C-alpha positions as CSV (number, residue, x, y, z in Angstrom):
1,X,-21.0,2.1,18.1
2,X,-17.8,0.3,19.0
3,X,-17.7,-1.1,22.5
4,X,-14.8,-0.2,24.9
5,X,-13.4,-3.7,24.5
6,X,-13.5,-3.5,20.7
7,X,-12.0,0.0,20.8
8,X,-9.0,-1.4,22.8
9,X,-8.7,-4.2,20.3
10,X,-8.5,-1.7,17.4
11,X,-5.9,0.4,19.2
12,X,-3.8,-2.7,19.9
13,X,-4.0,-3.8,16.3
14,X,-3.0,-0.3,15.1
15,X,0.1,-0.2,17.4
16,X,1.1,-3.8,16.6
17,X,0.8,-3.2,12.9
18,X,3.0,-0.1,13.0
19,X,5.5,-1.9,15.3
20,X,5.8,-4.9,13.0
21,X,6.2,-2.6,9.9
22,X,9.0,-0.6,11.5
23,X,10.7,-3.9,12.5
24,X,10.2,-5.2,8.9
25,X,8.1,-8.1,10.2
26,X,4.9,-9.3,8.5
27,X,1.7,-8.6,10.4
28,X,-1.8,-9.9,9.7
29,X,-4.3,-9.2,12.4
30,X,-6.1,-12.2,13.8
31,X,-9.7,-12.7,12.7
32,X,-12.1,-11.1,15.1
33,X,-15.4,-12.4,16.5
34,X,-16.9,-9.0,17.3
35,X,-19.5,-8.3,14.6
36,X,-18.7,-4.5,14.5
37,X,-15.0,-5.2,13.8
38,X,-15.9,-7.3,10.8
39,X,-18.2,-4.7,9.2
40,X,-16.8,-2.6,6.3
41,X,-16.4,1.0,7.4
42,X,-14.1,3.8,6.5
43,X,-11.6,5.0,9.1
44,X,-8.7,7.4,9.7
45,X,-5.8,6.7,11.9
46,X,-4.1,9.8,13.4
47,X,-0.8,9.8,15.1
48,X,0.2,12.5,17.6
49,X,3.5,13.1,19.2
50,X,3.6,15.7,22.0
51,X,0.1,16.7,21.0
52,X,1.3,17.6,17.5
53,X,0.2,15.8,14.3
54,X,2.7,13.2,13.3
55,X,0.7,11.4,10.6
56,X,-2.9,10.9,9.5
57,X,-4.2,8.6,6.7
58,X,-7.6,7.1,6.1
59,X,-10.3,5.8,3.7
60,X,-14.0,6.7,3.5
61,X,-14.9,3.3,2.2
62,X,-13.3,-0.1,2.8
63,X,-13.4,-3.4,0.9
64,X,-12.2,-5.2,4.0
65,X,-13.3,-5.6,7.6
66,X,-12.7,-2.7,9.9
67,X,-10.0,-4.4,12.0
68,X,-8.0,-5.0,8.8
69,X,-8.6,-1.5,7.5
70,X,-7.3,-0.1,10.8
71,X,-4.1,-2.1,10.5
72,X,-3.5,-0.8,7.0
73,X,-4.3,2.8,7.8
74,X,-2.1,2.8,10.9
75,X,0.9,1.6,8.9
76,X,0.1,4.2,6.2
77,X,-0.2,7.0,8.8
78,X,3.2,6.0,10.2
79,X,5.1,5.5,7.0
80,X,3.3,7.1,4.0
81,X,1.9,10.5,5.1
82,X,3.8,12.7,2.6
83,X,3.9,15.6,5.2
84,X,6.2,13.6,7.5
85,X,9.2,11.3,7.5
86,X,8.4,7.7,8.4
87,X,7.8,7.2,12.1
88,X,10.8,5.6,14.0
89,X,10.6,2.9,16.7
90,X,11.7,5.5,19.3
91,X,8.8,7.7,18.3
92,X,6.3,4.8,18.3
93,X,6.8,4.5,22.1
94,X,5.9,8.1,22.5
95,X,3.1,8.5,19.9
96,X,-0.6,8.5,20.7
97,X,-2.9,6.7,18.3
98,X,-6.4,7.9,17.5
99,X,-8.8,6.1,15.3
100,X,-11.9,7.7,13.8
101,X,-14.5,5.3,12.5
102,X,-16.5,7.1,9.8
103,X,-20.2,7.2,8.9
104,X,-21.1,7.3,5.2
105,X,-20.7,10.6,3.4
106,X,-23.8,12.9,3.1
107,X,-24.0,15.6,0.4
108,X,-24.4,19.1,1.8
109,X,-24.8,22.6,0.5
110,X,-22.7,24.7,2.9
111,X,-21.9,25.8,6.5
112,X,-25.6,25.6,7.6
113,X,-25.4,21.8,7.1
114,X,-22.4,21.4,9.4
115,X,-22.5,20.9,13.2
116,X,-19.0,21.8,14.6
117,X,-17.7,19.0,16.7
118,X,-20.1,16.4,15.2
119,X,-19.3,16.6,11.5
120,X,-16.2,16.3,9.4
121,X,-15.9,17.7,5.9
122,X,-14.9,16.2,2.6
123,X,-14.8,18.2,-0.6
124,X,-13.9,17.7,-4.2
125,X,-13.2,20.2,-6.9
126,X,-11.7,18.7,-10.1
127,X,-8.6,16.8,-9.0
128,X,-8.4,18.6,-5.7
129,X,-9.7,16.9,-2.6
130,X,-9.7,17.9,1.1
131,X,-10.8,16.3,4.3
132,X,-10.8,17.4,7.9
133,X,-12.1,15.2,10.6
134,X,-14.8,16.3,13.0
135,X,-12.4,16.9,15.9
136,X,-10.3,19.3,14.0
137,X,-12.8,22.2,14.1
138,X,-13.3,21.7,17.8
139,X,-9.5,21.6,18.5
140,X,-9.0,24.9,16.7
141,X,-12.3,26.6,17.9
142,X,-13.5,27.1,14.4
143,X,-17.1,27.9,13.3
144,X,-18.6,26.0,10.4
145,X,-17.6,28.6,7.8
146,X,-14.0,28.7,9.0
147,X,-14.0,24.9,8.9
148,X,-15.2,24.9,5.3
149,X,-12.6,27.4,4.3
150,X,-9.8,25.5,6.0
151,X,-10.9,22.3,4.2
152,X,-10.7,24.2,0.9
153,X,-7.1,25.4,1.9
154,X,-6.2,21.8,2.7
155,X,-7.3,20.8,-0.8
156,X,-5.1,23.4,-2.3
157,X,-8.0,25.7,-3.2
158,X,-8.9,29.2,-2.4
159,X,-10.8,29.5,0.9
160,X,-14.2,30.3,-0.8
161,X,-14.0,27.6,-3.5
162,X,-16.6,25.6,-1.5
163,X,-19.2,28.0,-3.0
164,X,-18.4,27.0,-6.6
165,X,-21.0,25.0,-8.4
166,X,-18.2,22.6,-9.5
167,X,-17.3,21.8,-5.9
168,X,-18.9,18.8,-4.2
169,X,-19.4,19.1,-0.4
170,X,-20.0,16.2,2.0
171,X,-20.2,15.8,5.7
172,X,-19.7,12.8,7.9
173,X,-19.5,11.9,11.5
174,X,-17.1,9.7,13.3
175,X,-16.6,7.7,16.4
176,X,-13.3,8.6,17.9
177,X,-11.2,6.0,19.7
178,X,-8.1,7.3,21.4
179,X,-5.4,5.9,23.6
180,X,-5.5,7.2,27.2
181,X,-2.4,9.3,27.9
């Protein structure tokens, strides 16, 4: 678990990293003393503008400390999400940042292995991959089966492709850190 102080540090790092990128300034977050921020953990950074998705990018595994991974994923969410144009400085002042720190992936068989609101889903079928964070099902009031189907759709697959023996299903949980509006 991330402490409140460490959570605020990560949110500040994310915002500073995006700001510097948009200003074409280099940014390297300062080394952190907090042990949890120096552990290697996957994370996703989600940007929302007026409660609408504005960017979301992440990694399930990291080869660098969490505080560095957050900075990289924040910049990627702001400038590299192919669904959106790069964030602008004006938007940065209005955007809310949410960081989801991920648990390791666990292989599952289907909807009976998913607790809505607690688990996110990652699936692979050939070259297609889809991921939805734990909070997505809750925000949309989906049950576990709908959540699986929507993850298939996000991966560019038919909704019931999760049942294929060639599809690998995983669940994960995440600690969500969000800016207070």
